[in-house]
N, C-alpha and C positions, 0 to 999 in steps of 0.2 A: 381173595377179595382185595386185600391191601395191595398186592402186586398189580392187579388190573387197574385199580384206582390210580396208582402211581404212574402206570404206563399211559393212562388217559391224560393225566396232568402234563406229562412230558410231551405227549403228542400235541396237545393244545398249545403249549408254549412254543413248540417248534413251528406250528402252522402260523401262529401270531407273529413270530419273528420273521418268517418269510414274507408275510403280507406287509409288515412295516418296512422291510428291506426293499421290496418292490415299489412301495409308495415313495420312499426316499429317492430311489433311482429315477422314478418318473419326474419328481420335483426337480432334481438336479438336471435331468435332461431338458426339461421345459425351460428352466432358467438359463441354461447354456445356449439353447436355441434362440431364446428371446433376446439375449444380449450379444449373439454372435456377430451381428452386422452393425451393432451400435458403436459409434466412435465417441471419444471423449473430447469435449470442447471446453475452452476456458473463456471467461468473460474478459472482454477488452474494455477496460474502464475508461480509455481515452474516448470511446464512442458510445458509452453507456451512461445511464443515470439512475440513481436510487434516490427518490424524493418522497417527502411526506407532508401532509397538511394536518393541522389540528385546529378546531374551532377556537376563536378568540373573541371574548366579550359577547358571545352568542350571535353576533351580527357579521363577523369577519373571520378570517383565517390567518394563521401563521404558517409560512412555507419554509421548508428547509431541505437540504440534501446532505448525503454522505459522499465524500470525495475519494475515500480510500477503502477499497474492498477487493476481495478475490473470490472466485468461485469456478466450479466446473459443473458440467452436465453431460449426460450420455444421451446421444440422439442418433437414431437410425434414419438417415435421409431417404432411403428408398421406401421405407414403410411409414415415414413421418411419425415415428414413435419416440416419445420422450420417456426415459426409464429411470433417471437418477439425477438428483441435484444436491450439491454441497456448496455452501458459501459462508463467508464471514465478513463482517463490517468492522472497521476500526472506529470506535466511538469518538475518538479525538478528532476525527476528520469532519465532524458535523459543522455545517455552515448554514446559518439563517440570516446572513447579511447584517449581523449585529454582533460585534465581538464580545460585548459584555453579556449579552444573552447566551452566546455560545459558551462562554466561560461558566455561566450558571448551569447550563444544561449538562456540563461535564461533572458537576459536583454531586454530592450525595443526595440533594433534593430531587435529582432526576436520574441520570445514568450511572453516576459514581464511577467514572472511567478509570480512576486510579486503582480501584479494586476489581472492576469488571471491564477490561479494555475492549472486549469484543462482543458483537452480536452474532450469534450463530444460527444457521438454519440447515437442517438435514432432512431430506424427504425419505419416507419409508414406503410410500405407495403413490403411483401416478396413474390416474384414470384418463383415458382418451374419451372426451365428451362428444366431440364431433370431428370433422375432417381436420381442423387446425386448432381446436381448443382442448385444453387439458386441465385437470384438477389435481394438483399435487397436495398430498397430505403429509405433514411432517412436523418436526419439533422446532419451534422458534425459542431461542434462549436469549433473554435480556436480563441483566443484573443477576445472573446465576439462576434465574427462574425459567423453567421449561414449560411451555404450553403447546398443545397440539393446535395447529392452524391449517387452513385450507387456502392455497394459493391458486388463483385463477390465471391461467397462462394462455396466451394466443401466439401461435407460430406464424410470423409474418411472411417468412420466405427465406430463400437461399440465394446469395449473389456472390460473384467473384469480382474483386476490385480491379483497378487498372493495372496492377502488377500480378494478377492471377491468384491472389490469396482468397481462399474460401471464407465466407461469413454466413452465419445464421442469425436471424433477427427475431426477437420475441418482445412481447409486452406482457406485463403481469400486474395484478392488483391484489391487495390484501387489506382487510380491516381488522384492527385489534383494539382492545380496551387497555389503555396504559396502566390502569389500576391492577390489572391481572399480573403485571410484572413489577409491582411495588412502587410505581411512580405516581404518587398521590399529591404532590405539592400543588397548592392553589391559593387564590386570594378571593375574598368576598367583595362584591360590588355593593353600591348603595342600596340597590333593590333586592339584596340577598341572592342575586345570581352570582355565578362563579366566573372568574377571569378566563379560565381554560376549560375546554370540554374534555371528555374522557375518550371519545372515539378518535382514533388516528387512522387516516387513510394513507397507505403506502403504495406508491406507483413505481414501477420499474420499466426502463427501456434498455434492452439488452442486445448487444452485439457479441456473439460468441465465435471464436475461431479455433482451429486445431491447435493443440498444445505446441508451444514454441513457434507458432506462425502468426503472431499478432502483427497487425498493421498499426504503427503509431500515427499520431496526427501529422507529424512532419513528413511521413511517407507520402502524403497526398501533395506535398510541395515539389516532389520530384518531377522534372519536366518530361513530357511524352516524346522522347526522341524515337527515331525509327528503330534503333537498336533495342531500346527498352520494350517497345511494342512487340517486336518480333520475339524477344526473349519471353515475354508474357504469353504469347501465342504458343511458343514451344513448350512452356511449362504446362499449358492446358491441353497439349497434344494436338493442336490444330495444324501445326506445320513441323517439318523436320528441323533438326538443330540449325539455327541460323549461322550463316558464315560471317556476319558482321560482328566485329569485335566491340564489346561494350566496355567503354572506359569506366574505371571505378569512380571517377568524379561524377559521372552521369547518374550514379545510384545514390548520390548524396543530396539531401535537400539544401536549397540555397539558404544562405544566412539572411535573416530578416532583421534589419537594424531598426530599433525603436528610437523615438525622440530622446529617451532617457540614456541611450548608449552614447558614449563619447569615444572618439578614436583614441586608441592607446598608443602612446609614444614609443618609439623604438628604444629599448633600454640600452642598446649598444652605442647610441649617439650620445657623446659626452657633452655635458653642459660646460660652457666656458668657465673655468675655475677662477674665482676671485682670490687673487694672491693675498690681498690684505686680510680677508676672512681666514684663510688658511694660516697666515702668520700669527694672528692673535689667538686663533684656536689652538695652535701648537704651544704658544706661550702659556695660555691658561692651562693646558694639559700638563706642561712641565711643572707649573706652580702647584697644581693639585697633587702630582706625584711627590713633590718635595714635602708638602704638608702631610701626606700619608706616611712618608718615611719618618718624619719627625714624631708623628703620633705613635708609630711603632717603637721608636727609641725611648719615648717618654714612658710608654707602658712597661718596657723592659726595666727602665730605671726605677720606676715605682715598685716593681716586683723585688728588685735587689734591696731597696731601702727598707721595705716592710718585711724582708726575709720570707716572702711567700714562695711557695714552690711554683716553678714556672708552669703555667697552664698553656697547653698547646693551642687552645681555642683563641685565647687573647693574644698570644705571641704571633699568631698568623693573621690577626685582624688587619694589620697594616698591609700585608700581602694581598688579602682579599679586596681591600679598598683599591689597591693599585690595579688588580685584575679587572674589577668592575669599571673603573674609570677608563681603562684601556678599551674595554668592550664598548662603552658608551661613545667614546671618541671615534672609534672605528665606524660605528653605526652612523654617527653624525657626518663623518667625512664621506662615507659611501653615499648617503642621501644627497650630499652636496654635489657629487659627481653624477649620480644617476637619480635625478629628481622624480622620474615617473616610473621607476621600477617597483 
């Protein structure tokens, strides 16, 4: 009886192990198939925006944006399937059009950016709600506190820009309660209402491009020459390799001069040297060297009278003064000759 019971136990364990193994293989196969055609894109922050609004005095709103952030997402263009999102925001990049308010937001009353410099988001599941709408569930971390949130995402479409680089466009919205993340600062108004509301609306406008293929803002300033247009068509596979040679200068954006910019003088053009200034400068230089030498001799004399052991630091003081004066005179003379360098 004992042997039969033991054999039954071993058999059941073996069957259970096989079932678990098969289930794991199916899950791995499904995940591999689901992500086989997905490509990874990164957010182009030059053409994206992460903004937020919070109620102010119950009748108005305060708006702000974060200017520095990074993120990636996995997207299958053929199936229009979004499968993964990872992103972080640098808190110190917050901008509400008021420097004093921004400085307060970075302190411990709000984000405490010195201790928690980043806001992190990582999705763990994304559901396709309709043809172009998704619901991403993931963890949002603010001030070291993680809460599960649901991000509503709309896929706007796919476009290639004028130089043939692919872009995906999304919009997204998220509502959170700031107190869930330990941000509780407030002020009481005369009627016992509060200065700030608790609900924060976050809105995102995202342009995502393949890793390493971002188009900067200055890229749109490149002129559309025939060579560049043909090269873009060639990269899209519309025409064979163009025979027209593209000059490297054509691929550079033109320099835009603002009213604040001043033309820089050529440092190789010498200013006419004022001989009188040079003469009196040299005389003053010689006098200062002489005084520094006398200082050194006086220090050595005092050491001998007082029978002190010679201290290398003090004995070299005069030499240090000479070297310093020589350096300052050289800088002054160089600035006299090259005033705009």
